[in-house]
C-alpha positions as CSV (number, residue, x, y, z in Angstrom):
1,M,53.5,64.6,122.4
2,T,52.0,64.4,125.9
3,Q,48.2,65.0,126.1
4,R,47.4,65.8,129.8
5,E,43.6,65.6,129.4
6,V,41.8,63.2,127.0
7,I,38.5,61.7,126.3
8,V,38.2,57.9,125.8
9,E,35.2,56.5,124.0
10,A,34.9,52.7,123.9
11,D,32.5,50.0,122.8
12,G,32.3,46.3,122.2
13,G,29.9,44.0,120.5
14,S,29.1,40.3,119.9
15,R,27.2,38.8,117.0
16,G,25.3,36.1,118.9
17,N,26.1,37.1,122.5
18,P,28.1,35.0,122.9
19,G,29.4,35.0,119.4
20,P,32.1,36.5,117.2
21,A,33.1,39.6,119.2
22,G,35.3,42.7,118.8
23,Y,36.0,46.1,120.5
24,G,36.8,49.6,119.4
25,A,38.2,52.5,121.3
26,V,39.1,56.1,120.3
27,V,41.0,58.7,122.2
28,F,40.2,62.4,121.6
29,D,41.9,65.5,122.9
30,G,40.2,67.3,125.8
31,D,38.1,69.4,123.4
32,H,36.8,66.3,121.6
33,I,38.0,67.6,118.3
34,R,41.3,65.9,117.4
35,I,41.6,62.1,117.3
36,L,44.8,61.0,119.1
37,A,44.6,57.2,118.9
38,E,42.3,54.4,117.7
39,R,42.2,50.8,118.8
40,R,40.2,47.8,117.5
41,E,40.6,44.1,117.8
42,Y,38.6,40.9,117.1
43,V,38.6,38.9,120.4
44,G,37.1,35.6,119.2
45,I,33.9,34.2,120.8
46,A,32.8,36.3,123.7
47,T,29.8,38.2,125.1
48,N,28.9,41.9,124.6
49,N,30.0,42.8,128.1
50,V,33.4,41.1,127.8
51,A,34.0,42.9,124.5
52,E,33.0,46.2,126.1
53,Y,35.5,45.7,128.9
54,R,38.2,44.9,126.4
55,G,37.4,48.1,124.6
56,L,37.7,50.1,127.8
57,I,41.0,48.5,128.7
58,A,42.4,49.3,125.2
59,G,41.3,52.9,125.4
60,L,42.8,53.4,128.9
61,E,46.1,51.8,127.6
62,A,46.2,54.1,124.7
63,A,45.5,57.1,127.0
64,A,48.4,56.0,129.2
65,E,50.7,55.7,126.2
66,L,49.9,59.3,125.3
67,G,50.9,60.5,128.8
68,A,47.4,61.5,129.8
69,R,46.8,62.4,133.5
70,M,43.0,63.2,133.4
71,V,40.7,60.9,131.5
72,S,37.0,61.2,130.8
73,V,35.6,57.8,129.7
74,R,32.3,57.8,127.7
75,M,30.6,54.5,126.9
76,D,27.1,53.4,126.0
77,S,27.4,50.3,128.3
78,K,25.4,51.1,131.4
79,L,26.9,47.9,133.0
80,V,30.5,48.9,132.5
81,V,30.0,52.5,133.5
82,E,28.1,51.6,136.7
83,Q,30.6,48.8,137.7
84,M,33.7,51.0,137.1
85,S,32.0,53.9,139.0
86,G,31.6,51.5,142.0
87,R,27.8,51.6,142.1
88,W,27.3,48.0,140.8
89,K,29.2,44.9,141.8
90,V,31.1,42.8,139.2
91,K,29.6,39.3,139.6
92,H,30.2,37.5,136.3
93,P,33.4,35.3,136.5
94,A,34.5,36.3,133.0
95,M,34.4,40.0,133.8
96,I,36.0,40.0,137.2
97,P,39.7,39.8,135.9
98,L,38.8,42.4,133.2
99,A,37.4,44.8,135.7
100,D,40.4,44.3,137.9
101,R,42.7,45.0,135.0
102,A,40.8,48.2,134.1
103,R,40.9,49.4,137.7
104,R,44.7,48.9,137.8
105,L,44.9,51.1,134.7
106,V,42.6,53.7,136.3
107,A,44.9,53.9,139.3
108,G,47.7,55.1,137.1
109,F,46.0,58.4,136.2
110,D,45.3,61.4,138.4
111,T,41.6,61.4,137.7
112,V,39.2,59.2,135.7
113,T,35.5,59.8,135.3
114,F,32.9,57.4,133.7
115,T,29.9,58.7,131.9
116,W,27.1,56.8,130.1
117,I,26.2,58.2,126.7
118,P,23.5,57.1,124.2
119,R,24.7,54.8,121.5
120,A,24.3,57.5,118.8
121,E,27.0,59.5,120.6
122,N,29.4,56.6,120.6
123,S,29.3,56.0,116.8
124,H,33.1,56.2,116.3
125,A,33.9,53.4,118.8
126,D,30.9,51.4,117.6
127,R,32.2,51.6,114.0
128,L,35.6,50.4,115.1
129,A,34.1,47.5,117.1
130,N,32.0,46.4,114.0
131,E,35.1,46.6,111.8
132,A,36.9,44.4,114.3
133,M,34.0,41.9,114.2
134,D,34.2,42.0,110.4
135,D,37.9,41.0,110.8
136,G,36.7,37.8,112.4
137,T,35.3,36.6,109.1
138,L,38.7,37.0,107.4
139,I,40.4,35.3,110.4
140,G,38.0,32.4,110.1
141,E,38.9,32.0,106.4
142,V,42.6,32.1,107.2
143,H,42.1,29.5,109.9
144,A,40.4,27.2,107.5
145,A,43.2,27.6,105.0
146,E,45.7,26.9,107.8
147,R,43.9,23.8,108.8
148,Q,44.1,22.4,105.3
149,L,47.8,23.1,105.1
150,L,48.4,21.5,108.5
151,D,46.4,18.3,107.9
152,A,49.6,16.5,106.8
153,G,51.2,17.3,110.1
154,A,48.3,16.5,112.3
155,V,50.2,13.7,114.2
156,A,53.1,16.0,115.0
157,A,50.7,18.8,116.0
158,T,49.0,16.4,118.5
159,V,52.3,15.5,120.1
160,A,53.2,19.2,120.4
161,E,49.9,19.9,122.0
162,E,50.4,17.2,124.6
163,V,53.8,18.5,125.7
164,R,53.4,22.3,125.4
165,D,52.0,22.7,128.9
166,A,55.1,21.3,130.4
167,E,57.2,23.3,128.0
168,E,55.9,26.6,129.5
169,Q,57.5,25.8,132.9
170,L,60.6,24.1,131.7
171,L,62.1,25.8,128.7
172,S,64.3,28.9,129.0
173,W,65.8,30.6,126.0
174,T,68.5,32.1,128.1
175,D,70.1,29.0,129.5
176,E,73.8,28.5,129.2
177,T,73.5,25.8,126.5
178,S,72.6,28.4,124.0
179,A,76.1,29.9,124.1
180,R,78.2,30.0,120.9
181,G,79.3,26.6,119.6
182,A,76.9,24.6,121.7
183,E,73.8,24.8,119.5
184,E,74.3,21.5,117.8
185,H,74.2,19.6,121.1
186,L,70.9,21.0,122.3
187,P,67.9,18.6,122.4
188,S,64.7,20.2,121.0
189,W,62.5,21.9,123.5
190,I,59.8,19.4,122.6
191,D,62.0,16.5,123.7
192,E,62.9,18.2,126.9
193,A,59.3,19.0,127.6
194,R,58.1,15.4,126.9
195,D,60.7,13.9,129.2
196,A,59.8,16.4,132.0
197,Q,56.1,16.0,131.5
198,S,56.4,12.2,132.0
199,T,58.3,12.7,135.2
200,A,56.0,15.3,136.5
201,A,52.9,13.3,135.6
202,D,54.3,10.2,137.4
203,A,55.0,12.3,140.5
204,R,51.5,13.8,140.6
205,V,49.8,10.5,140.1
206,A,51.8,9.0,142.9
207,E,50.7,11.8,145.2
208,G,47.1,11.5,144.1
209,D,46.9,15.1,142.8
210,E,44.9,16.3,139.9
211,P,46.7,17.6,136.8
212,P,47.4,21.3,136.9
213,T,44.9,23.7,135.3
214,A,45.8,26.2,132.7
215,A,45.5,29.0,135.3
216,E,48.1,27.3,137.5
217,K,50.5,27.3,134.6
218,A,50.0,31.1,133.9
219,P,52.9,33.4,134.8
220,G,52.2,34.4,138.3
221,W,53.3,38.0,138.0
222,T,51.2,38.8,134.9
223,G,48.0,37.1,135.7
224,A,47.6,36.1,132.1
225,T,45.8,32.8,131.4
226,G,45.8,30.4,128.5
227,R,48.6,29.4,126.2
228,P,50.4,32.3,124.5
229,T,51.5,32.8,121.0
230,R,55.3,33.2,121.4
231,F,57.0,35.7,119.0
232,L,60.7,34.9,118.5
233,L,61.7,38.3,117.3
234,L,64.8,38.1,115.1
235,R,66.4,41.2,113.6
236,H,67.9,40.7,110.2
237,G,71.7,40.4,109.6
238,Q,74.2,43.1,108.7
239,T,73.9,45.2,105.6
240,A,76.3,47.9,104.3
241,L,73.9,50.7,105.6
242,S,73.6,49.2,109.1
243,L,77.4,48.8,109.2
244,E,77.7,52.6,108.5
245,R,74.8,53.3,110.9
246,R,72.6,54.9,108.3
247,Y,68.8,55.1,108.3
248,S,67.8,52.1,106.4
249,G,64.0,51.9,105.8
250,R,62.4,51.0,102.6
251,G,65.7,50.7,100.7
252,N,66.7,47.2,100.0
253,P,70.5,46.7,100.7
254,P,71.5,43.1,100.6
255,L,73.1,41.2,103.5
256,T,76.9,41.5,103.7
257,D,79.0,38.3,104.1
258,L,78.9,38.8,107.8
259,G,75.1,39.3,107.6
260,R,74.7,36.0,105.9
261,E,76.8,34.3,108.5
262,Q,74.8,35.9,111.3
263,A,71.6,34.6,109.6
264,A,73.1,31.1,109.4
265,R,74.1,31.2,113.1
266,A,70.6,32.3,114.2
267,A,69.0,29.6,112.0
268,K,71.3,27.0,113.6
269,M,70.3,28.0,117.1
270,L,66.6,28.1,116.2
271,A,66.7,24.6,114.6
272,A,68.5,23.2,117.6
273,K,65.6,24.5,119.8
274,G,62.9,23.3,117.5
275,G,59.2,23.4,118.3
276,I,58.6,26.3,115.9
277,A,55.4,26.4,113.8
278,A,56.3,29.0,111.2
279,V,58.6,31.7,110.1
280,V,57.1,35.1,109.1
281,T,59.0,38.0,107.7
282,S,59.1,41.6,106.5
283,P,58.9,41.8,102.7
284,L,62.3,43.5,102.4
285,G,65.2,41.4,101.1
286,R,67.5,41.7,104.1
287,A,64.8,40.3,106.3
288,R,63.6,37.7,103.8
289,D,67.1,36.3,103.4
290,T,67.5,36.0,107.1
291,A,64.1,34.4,107.3
292,E,64.8,31.9,104.5
293,A,67.9,30.7,106.4
294,A,65.8,30.0,109.5
295,A,62.9,28.4,107.5
296,T,65.3,26.1,105.7
297,A,66.9,25.0,109.0
298,L,63.5,24.5,110.5
299,D,61.9,22.9,107.4
300,V,58.9,25.3,107.6
301,P,57.6,27.7,104.9
302,V,58.2,31.5,105.0
303,R,55.1,33.7,105.2
304,V,55.6,37.4,104.2
305,I,53.7,39.9,106.3
306,D,53.7,43.4,104.8
307,G,53.0,45.0,108.2
308,L,56.4,44.0,109.5
309,I,58.3,46.2,107.0
310,E,60.7,48.8,108.5
311,T,59.8,52.5,109.0
312,D,59.7,54.6,105.9
313,F,62.4,57.2,106.7
314,G,61.5,59.2,103.5
315,D,64.1,61.8,102.6
316,W,66.4,60.6,105.5
317,E,66.9,57.2,103.8
318,G,70.6,56.5,103.7
319,L,71.6,59.4,105.9
320,T,73.4,59.1,109.2
321,F,71.8,60.5,112.4
322,G,74.0,63.5,112.2
323,E,73.3,64.2,108.5
324,A,69.5,64.0,109.1
325,A,69.8,66.3,112.1
326,Q,71.9,68.8,110.1
327,R,69.5,68.7,107.1
328,D,66.3,69.2,109.1
329,P,67.3,70.2,112.6
330,Q,63.9,71.3,113.9
331,L,61.9,68.4,112.3
332,H,64.5,65.8,113.3
333,A,64.4,67.0,117.0
334,R,60.6,66.9,117.0
335,W,60.6,63.5,115.3
336,L,62.7,62.1,118.1
337,G,60.2,63.2,120.8
338,D,56.9,62.9,119.1
339,P,55.8,59.6,117.6
340,S,53.1,61.3,115.6
341,T,55.7,63.3,113.6
342,P,56.6,61.6,110.3
343,A,60.0,61.8,108.6
344,P,59.9,64.1,105.6
345,N,58.0,62.3,102.8
346,G,58.1,59.3,105.2
347,E,56.2,57.7,108.0
348,S,55.6,58.4,111.7
349,F,56.2,55.9,114.5
350,D,52.4,56.1,115.3
351,Q,51.7,54.9,111.7
352,V,54.3,52.1,112.2
353,R,52.6,51.0,115.4
354,E,49.2,50.9,113.8
355,R,50.3,48.4,111.1
356,V,52.5,46.4,113.4
357,E,49.6,46.1,115.9
358,A,47.4,44.8,113.0
359,A,50.1,42.3,112.0
360,R,50.3,41.2,115.7
361,R,46.6,40.6,115.9
362,D,46.6,38.6,112.6
363,L,49.6,36.4,113.8
364,V,48.0,35.6,117.1
365,A,44.8,34.6,115.3
366,L,46.8,32.5,112.7
367,Y,49.1,30.8,115.2
368,P,47.2,30.5,118.6
369,G,49.4,29.0,121.3
370,Q,52.3,28.3,119.0
371,N,55.9,29.5,118.7
372,I,56.7,31.6,115.6
373,V,59.9,33.3,114.3
374,V,59.2,36.9,113.4
375,V,62.0,38.3,111.2
376,S,61.9,42.1,111.0
377,H,63.7,45.4,111.7
378,V,64.5,47.6,114.6
379,T,61.3,49.7,114.7
380,P,58.8,46.9,114.3
381,I,60.5,44.7,116.8
382,K,60.7,47.5,119.3
383,T,57.1,48.2,118.7
384,L,56.1,44.6,119.4
385,L,58.1,44.7,122.6
386,Q,56.4,48.0,123.5
387,L,53.0,46.4,122.9
388,A,53.9,43.4,125.0
389,L,55.2,45.6,127.9
390,G,52.2,48.0,127.6
391,V,54.6,51.0,127.8
392,G,54.8,54.3,125.9
393,P,56.8,55.3,122.9
394,S,59.9,56.3,125.0
395,L,61.0,52.6,124.6
396,L,61.6,53.3,120.9
397,Y,64.3,55.8,121.7
398,R,65.9,54.0,124.7
399,L,66.1,50.3,123.7
400,H,69.1,49.0,121.7
401,L,68.8,46.0,119.4
402,D,71.9,44.4,117.8
403,L,71.9,43.0,114.3
404,A,70.6,39.3,114.2
405,S,69.6,39.6,117.9
406,L,66.7,37.6,119.4
407,S,64.0,38.9,121.6
408,I,60.9,37.1,122.8
409,A,57.4,38.4,123.5
410,E,54.3,36.4,124.3
411,F,50.7,37.4,123.7
412,Y,47.9,35.6,125.5
413,P,44.4,34.8,124.3
414,D,42.9,36.9,127.3
415,G,44.8,40.0,126.1
416,G,47.7,39.6,128.5
417,S,51.3,39.7,127.4
418,S,54.9,39.4,128.6
419,V,58.5,39.8,127.5
420,R,60.9,36.9,128.2
421,L,64.1,38.0,126.4
422,V,65.6,41.1,124.9
423,N,68.6,41.4,122.5
424,D,70.2,38.0,122.9
425,T,73.3,37.5,120.7
426,S,75.0,34.6,122.5
427,Y,74.7,32.3,119.5
428,L,76.6,34.7,117.1
């Protein structure tokens, strides 16, 4: 449902300044009564002002996704309000790219106003920011556990770290060698990167150049910096319900024989590529079986992430599109155009987005700068692509994903993101 006029309240905080930081943002309707969207995220070690800008950006992105044209931004940060209003200059290097990103978002609306409010009037966004900072404690505990698990593989991790910079420039998942029947002849992308890194380093030394910086390696069209967490988004293989094109949410149909073959082919392709740190999966059996095939081929464990589960289609579970439309014509039509509308006794796409976004944040924190296979379903994968592209919910209704297809999204530590591949099935 499009909201032409909205109010965005945003905040950010840092426990230490700089210290563990997080932001919160909430979007209200124009009457400041109904909450339309909430955003929060732990951003690592940062200053108050960086976290405040991140909150502003998240709020503006949420407003854009709602289709807003007029936005009233209310914040208790005098610095951000004055800088975005053009009265103060942005001087701090860490805030210049964030302010530029916010201005690009502002340019996409008809009008945007900025108003300073007392902290007491910004309590909702402040609460979300504090919840995000609380998340940082959990993330720290998870990192500690991960480090213990990875101690045995420290040598391999060091090698991967040395070659990953070259990998970013050299490795393409869409190259012709990934066609059917060629997977077993592919060198791992780590080997390719190591060879190329050696050649590139020799050339630069010969010319007397300094090694490239991280910023030089960032994708030029996105402006994102740092090493991204790369999500290799793999849809599960065929089931009887998917073969009949029926809504298949929380039900648990097993893979068909073809579905198991699809999972095996995808696993073979992923193993040939290599350089993958982990396999994570939805808890549903069709996804877990697909994930187990990949994890076995890669010799890595499977981690179950509840937030990656498919949409709960409620009373429409097992029905075809036509049967659901005939059963509930008005509701079904509204559900197709309004992501806040849930299926009967089920879940809305907005609810799916909220849990998928939380899962995305956790995975980026768990696997910074690494490649991970994410085995899930149509809606969660589309939602992750939607988040990476920064687009509205119309993508959910317009993008087709085949069974056992691969898509690739990348999420950067500075908040940037990109999509590298969508719906590849060349290995099947």
